[in-house]
N, C-alpha and C positions, 0 to 999 in steps of 0.2 A: 941411391933410394932405394928400400927395401919395399919389393912387390910381390904381392900373393896373390894366385889366380887358381879359380876354381874351374876345373874341368877333367878331362878324359874320356867322355865319349863321343864330343863332337872332333876332337883333336885328341890324337895322344900325346904323351910327356915328350917322346923323343921329337918328334914333329915339333912340337910346340918350343921346345929349347933351342931348335936351330935359328927361330925368328926373335924369342926371347927369352934372357936368361932370369928367371925368376922360381920362386917357391912355388911350386904344383902342388893342390890338392885334391881330392875327389871331389866329385859334384857337391855343391853347399848344400847344407838343410838348416833346419830352424836350430838357432842358438850358435851355429858357428861362426857368424861374423860377431856376434857379441862376446863370444870366446878371446876371439883374435884381438879384440881391442883392448884387453888386458896389457898386451904389449902391440901397439897398432902398429901395420906398416904404413908407409907414405901413399903407395896405390893400391886400391884392391881391384882384383878382375873377376867379374864372374860370367862364365859361357854357360857352364852345366850345373843343374840342380836337380835334387829330387824332387818328385812334384805327388805320387800316390800312396807309395810304399812307407813314408815318413813325413813327418810335417815339413812344409816349404819352409825356407828363408823367409823370415817375416820382413813386412816393409819396415818398422820401426827399427829394425837391426841397421838396416842400411841408411835410412834417415839419421839417425844418429851417429854413425861412422862419418857421414858426410859434415853434421855438424861439429863433429870433434876434428874437422880440417882433412881428412883421409880424402884420396881422389877415388871413386868410386866408377869403374867403366863397364858397361854391360852390353851382351850381344851374343846370338847363336841359339840361345836356347832361354834356361832361367834367366840369364842375364838379359835377353833383349825382351822378355816379359815385363820383368821388373822395372827396367829401364823406361820402357813404354808407360810405366805406371808413374814412375818417380823423376822424368827427367825435370818437372816443374820445382823439385826439391833440389836439382843440382847433380843428378846422377849421369853421367855420360852415356848416352846410347850409339850404338853400332850398328852398321848392317843392314840388309834386306829384311831380315825377320823383324828387326825394331821396327824398321819403317811400317811394315805392315799390321804389325800390333798397333803403333801408334796411330796408323790412318784409319784402322777400324776394317780392314783387310782380314785381318784373324782377331778372333776374340778369346778361344778357348785355349787353355793350357795345353789340351788334348793336342793341338797341333804340332809341339815339338815333344811331345812326352816319346820317350823308348824305355824298354827294358835294356839292363846292361848287366854283364858278368861282372860280380862284384871284387874279384881278386884281380882282372886285368883290364876291367873299365870298358871293355869291347861291348859297341851297341849289339842288341841281340834281335832289333826289330827296326823297320824303317820309319823314321819320323814323317807324320803327315804331311809337314811342310815339304820335305825333300820331294814325296809323292807328286804333289801339287805342281811343283817345279820342274821335275821329270814331263809330267805330263805336257805342261805347258811348252817346254822345250819341244817336245814330239810335236805338236801341233804346229808350232811355228815353222819346223823343220819339214812340215809335211808328211811326217809319217803316220800320222793320225788324224782323224777328222774332229772337229771340235766338239761335237755331241758325242761321240764316242768316248775321249778323255774325260767329258763330264758325268759320264755313267761311271766310268772305271774310279773317278775320283769320290762318285758318293758311294760305293761298294767300299772303297777303302775306310772314307768316314765312318762307316758303320761298323767296321770290324775292331774289337777290343784292341786298345792299342799295342799289349804285346804281341798279338798274333798278325799284325802288318809287316807281311814283306811281300815281294813281288809275286811268288809262287804262289801264296794263299790268294791274293788278289786277283791272280789271272783264273785259279780256280772256280772262285764265286764268280767271275765275269761269265764263264762257261755255265755255270750251274743259272745265271739267270739269262741265258742266252744272247748274251752282249757278244759272246765269239764263239765259234765253233770248235768243237773239239780238236779238228785238225789244224786251226789255226791258232791253238794254244800256244805252241812252241814259238810261233813267231812274234806273238806278242810279248813274251816272257823276255825274248831275247832282244826285243826291242827296249822294252822297260830296262834293260840292266845294260846293256851296250849305250845307251843315252842318260843314264842316270844323272841326275844333278845333285849333287851334296852340298845344298846353300847352306846347312848349318855349319859346315867345315868352313867353306868358306867365308861364312860371317865370323867363325873363330879366328882365322888368320888376321880377318879385318880388327878384330878386337886387340890380338897382340901385337898388331902393327902400331893400332893407337896409341897404346900405354907406351910402348918404345919410343914414340915421338913428344912422349909427356916428360920422359926420364931426362 
């Protein structure tokens, strides 16, 4: 079976190939699915996609692919968002982020948006959904109080998505009086050492789901 997967920022191609042998392509954008349907694959996996710099992949492209008999699996980032919107049309959604969009816990594209290096596709910012998961884990582990975590998340949410990284977040926390200057380093270390990369976890789930369909 021929499988095409759009990713690169949630999981790199080297790691992805260890899980699934597929034709890996950069984050999906508008008309990519339409073009690939000239020689359609058996399965399309959508993990990453562009959001704001270019036009995002259209719902109609995905629906048309499904109607043509292509299996479309999504999760992790753009794939999770589109799957939550199109699972009633037959798109297969996978992972925690998909479930959060589907249940209404997440609503905005902004939750999974990152900036990335166009050449290496390495993420240059931290997605809000990862920050949310990291803070939740820190609360569950007793490393942060619930109220402090909520305040940190609110600060992260207000940052423009390319500026979201833990160093900037901690700096803003100090400015807002949420953390004192001497405790900046402790908070930063806490967030970095206990970071939860839910986008990568879900990307792996997408690849494993596709592998099970082959």
